[in-house]
C-alpha positions in Angstrom: 0.0 0.0 0.0 2.9 2.4 0.7 4.2 1.8 -2.8 0.8 2.5 -4.4 0.3 5.6 -2.3 3.7 6.9 -3.4 2.9 6.6 -7.1 -0.6 7.9 -6.7 0.9 11.0 -5.1 3.5 11.4 -7.9 0.8 11.3 -10.6 -1.5 13.6 -8.6 1.0 16.3 -8.0 3.4 16.2 -11.0 2.7 17.0 -14.7 4.4 15.0 -17.5 7.0 17.7 -17.9 8.0 17.3 -14.2 8.8 13.6 -14.3 11.9 12.1 -15.8 10.4 9.3 -17.8 8.2 11.3 -20.2 8.8 10.7 -23.9 6.7 12.2 -26.6 7.6 9.3 -28.9 9.0 6.2 -27.2 11.0 5.3 -30.3 13.3 2.7 -28.8 10.4 0.8 -27.4 8.6 1.0 -30.8 11.7 -0.2 -32.6 12.0 -3.3 -30.4 8.3 -4.1 -30.9 8.6 -3.7 -34.6 11.4 -6.3 -34.6 8.9 -8.9 -33.1 6.9 -9.0 -36.3 4.0 -7.3 -38.0 1.0 -9.0 -36.4 -1.3 -6.2 -35.4 -3.6 -8.5 -33.5 -0.7 -9.7 -31.2 -1.5 -9.3 -27.5 0.8 -6.6 -26.1 1.1 -5.5 -22.5 2.9 -2.3 -21.4 4.1 -2.9 -17.8 4.1 0.3 -15.7 2.8 2.1 -18.7 1.3 4.9 -16.7 0.5 7.8 -18.9 3.1 6.8 -21.5 2.5 7.6 -25.1 3.4 4.1 -26.2 -0.3 3.1 -26.3 -1.1 6.1 -28.5 1.6 5.1 -30.9 0.6 1.4 -31.0 -3.1 2.4 -31.7 -1.9 4.8 -34.4 -0.1 1.8 -36.0 -3.2 -0.3 -36.0 -2.5 -2.7 -33.0 -5.8 -3.9 -31.7 -5.0 -6.0 -28.6 -3.2 -3.7 -26.1 -3.2 -3.8 -22.3 -1.6 -1.2 -20.0 -0.8 -2.0 -16.4 0.2 0.4 -13.7 0.0 0.6 -10.0 -1.4 4.1 -10.2 -5.0 4.6 -11.2 -4.4 8.3 -11.6 -1.6 7.6 -14.1 -4.0 5.4 -16.2 -6.8 8.0 -15.9 -4.4 10.6 -17.5 -3.8 8.3 -20.4 -7.5 7.5 -20.8 -8.3 11.2 -20.8 -5.7 11.9 -23.4 -6.9 9.1 -25.7 -10.6 10.0 -25.4 -12.9 7.6 -27.2 -10.0 5.4 -28.2 -9.4 4.5 -24.6 -12.3 2.1 -24.7 -10.3 -0.2 -27.0 -7.5 -0.7 -24.5 -7.5 -3.1 -21.5 -6.5 -1.0 -18.5 -5.1 -2.8 -15.4 -4.6 -1.1 -12.1 -2.2 -3.5 -10.3 1.1 -3.8 -8.5 3.3 -5.9 -10.6 4.1 -8.1 -7.6 0.4 -9.0 -7.4 -0.3 -9.4 -11.1 -1.7 -12.8 -12.1 -2.8 -12.7 -15.8 -5.2 -15.3 -17.0 -3.4 -15.8 -20.3 0.0 -15.1 -21.8 1.0 -12.1 -23.9 2.7 -12.2 -27.2 4.7 -9.1 -26.4 5.7 -7.9 -22.9 7.1 -4.4 -22.7 8.6 -3.0 -19.5 10.5 0.3 -19.5 11.6 1.0 -16.0 9.5 -1.2 -13.7 11.9 -4.1 -13.3 14.6 -1.8 -12.1 12.4 -0.7 -9.1 12.6 -4.2 -7.8 15.5 -4.2 -5.3 14.6 -7.1 -3.1 15.7 -10.5 -4.3 12.3 -12.1 -3.5 10.6 -9.5 -5.7 13.1 -9.9 -8.5 12.6 -13.7 -8.4 8.8 -13.3 -8.4 9.1 -11.1 -11.6 11.3 -13.7 -13.3 8.7 -16.4 -12.5 5.9 -14.1 -13.7 7.4 -13.5 -17.1 8.3 -17.1 -17.5 4.6 -18.0 -17.2 3.1 -14.8 -18.8 5.2 -14.2 -21.9 4.2 -16.3 -24.9 6.9 -15.2 -27.3 8.7 -11.8 -27.0 9.7 -9.4 -24.4 11.6 -6.0 -24.1 13.0 -4.8 -20.8 14.5 -1.4 -20.2 16.3 -0.4 -17.0 18.8 2.2 -15.8 22.2 1.0 -16.9 25.4 0.8 -14.8 26.0 4.4 -16.0 22.5 5.6 -15.2 20.9 7.0 -12.0 20.9 5.1 -8.7 17.4 6.5 -7.7 14.2 7.6 -9.5 11.2 9.4 -8.0 13.0 9.3 -4.6 13.2 5.5 -4.7 16.3 3.2 -5.0 16.6 1.2 -8.2 18.7 -1.7 -9.4 21.1 -0.9 -12.2 21.8 -3.4 -15.0 24.4 -3.5 -17.7 23.3 -5.0 -21.0 25.1 -8.3 -20.1 23.5 -8.4 -16.6 20.1 -7.7 -18.0 20.4 -10.6 -20.5 21.7 -12.9 -17.9 18.8 -12.2 -15.5 16.3 -13.6 -17.9 18.6 -16.2 -19.6 17.0 -19.3 -18.1 13.8 -19.0 -20.1 14.6 -16.3 -22.7 17.2 -15.8 -25.4 18.5 -12.3 -26.0 17.8 -11.0 -29.5 19.3 -7.6 -29.2 20.7 -5.3 -26.5 21.7 -1.6 -26.5 22.4 1.4 -24.3 20.3 4.5 -24.9 20.6 8.0 -23.5 17.2 9.4 -22.5 16.9 13.2 -22.2 14.4 14.1 -19.6 11.9 17.0 -19.9 14.3 19.0 -17.7 17.4 18.4 -19.9 19.2 15.8 -17.8 20.4 12.6 -19.4 19.7 9.1 -18.1 21.5 6.0 -19.6 19.3 2.9 -20.1 20.0 -0.7 -20.9 17.4 -2.2 -23.3 17.2 -5.9 -24.2 14.8 -7.7 -26.5 14.1 -11.4 -25.8 12.4 -14.4 -27.4 11.0 -17.3 -25.3 13.2 -20.4 -25.4 
């Protein structure tokens, strides 16, 4: 409950240009998703999507089976308001990732900056087990790199190099591509991310 209250407060009190993760066009995420094929009916879930514009871009490209999960209802309400009538075509899920138990697997699992908030080994292991069961084919994970910040939104994070990120998921997933990316925040600071794409073994 403390974690949920934290994020509800963030989204209640800060505008998109006041939080570091805002991207007008999440190009890196889109590029990874494009490498997974051109099936516009593929089930895609954006983990910790909040009010990210990824869902807008996917709808614009014709994807029809999109879910967005976030711990903050206020974050998802922002995205719904922005999308207007199009919001009804998206499956919105208010859930802590540690309590997420999907009924079916997803073709594409996208997570930009949720996994790195897991700092306890039990939570990390729970996530690894979750994706092992809940990802049918492809996955993209983005975290702060070893050269990125140590904290975000006043919370500690776990940094991952490209190699470490690939190794974390290596038991059940094969790495298809990894890269480091500099993200420029709305207030002109730079954060270095590790991104890896995976395919289920």
